[in-house]
C-alpha positions as CSV (number, residue, x, y, z in Angstrom):
1,M,30.8,16.8,157.0
2,A,31.2,20.3,158.2
3,F,34.1,21.6,161.0
4,R,32.1,20.3,164.3
5,C,33.6,18.5,166.9
6,S,31.4,15.9,166.7
7,V,29.6,14.8,170.7
8,C,30.1,18.3,171.9
9,G,29.2,20.2,168.5
10,K,32.0,23.4,168.8
11,Q,32.1,24.7,165.3
12,P,34.3,28.0,164.6
13,T,32.8,31.3,165.7
14,A,33.5,34.5,164.3
15,G,34.9,37.4,165.9
16,R,37.7,40.2,165.1
17,T,41.7,41.6,165.7
18,Y,41.8,45.7,166.5
19,V,45.1,47.6,165.3
20,Y,45.8,49.9,168.3
21,R,48.1,53.0,167.5
22,G,48.8,55.9,170.1
23,I,49.5,54.9,173.9
24,A,47.1,54.8,176.9
25,V,46.2,56.9,179.2
26,K,47.6,55.2,182.1
27,K,51.3,55.5,181.0
28,G,50.7,59.3,180.1
29,G,49.2,59.8,176.5
30,I,46.0,60.3,174.6
31,G,45.0,56.8,174.7
32,L,45.1,54.3,172.4
33,K,43.1,54.7,168.9
34,V,41.5,51.8,166.8
35,T,43.1,51.9,163.2
36,G,41.6,49.3,161.4
37,K,39.6,45.7,162.4
38,N,39.6,42.7,160.3
39,K,37.0,39.7,161.0
40,R,38.4,36.4,161.9
41,R,37.6,33.2,163.0
42,F,38.8,31.8,166.0
43,M,38.7,27.0,164.8
44,P,38.5,24.6,167.6
45,N,41.1,22.1,167.6
46,I,39.3,19.4,166.4
47,K,40.9,15.4,165.7
48,K,39.8,12.8,164.3
49,V,40.2,9.7,166.3
50,R,38.6,5.8,166.5
51,T,36.5,5.5,169.1
52,R,34.1,2.3,170.6
53,T,29.9,2.6,169.1
54,S,28.1,1.2,171.7
55,Q,27.2,-2.1,169.3
56,G,30.9,-2.8,170.0
57,G,31.9,-1.2,166.4
58,V,34.8,1.2,165.6
59,K,34.0,4.4,164.4
60,T,36.0,7.4,162.7
61,L,35.0,10.5,164.7
62,K,35.6,13.9,164.3
63,V,36.9,15.1,168.4
64,C,37.7,17.8,170.3
65,T,40.5,17.8,172.3
66,R,38.8,19.1,175.2
67,C,36.4,16.1,174.9
68,I,39.1,13.5,173.7
69,K,40.7,15.2,177.6
70,S,37.0,15.3,179.5
71,G,36.8,10.9,178.6
72,R,33.8,11.4,177.3
73,I,34.4,9.4,174.5
74,Q,36.3,6.1,174.2
75,K,39.1,5.4,171.8
76,A,39.1,1.8,170.2
């Protein structure tokens, strides 16, 4: 099973981290220059939660904390 919220479908997204050098123009410098770019992943905050199903049973789902807080699931 993928690293994904089973309620809203939230999953990891791609991004970058930038490394700068120099002094900003606002502070009297010549400006910031990018000296490095690295790929990274923004991971959703996913937890395993025991939830109630529509038939009255209990099932364990991987759910993001935003869905837990907003009440989209009913805890067992």
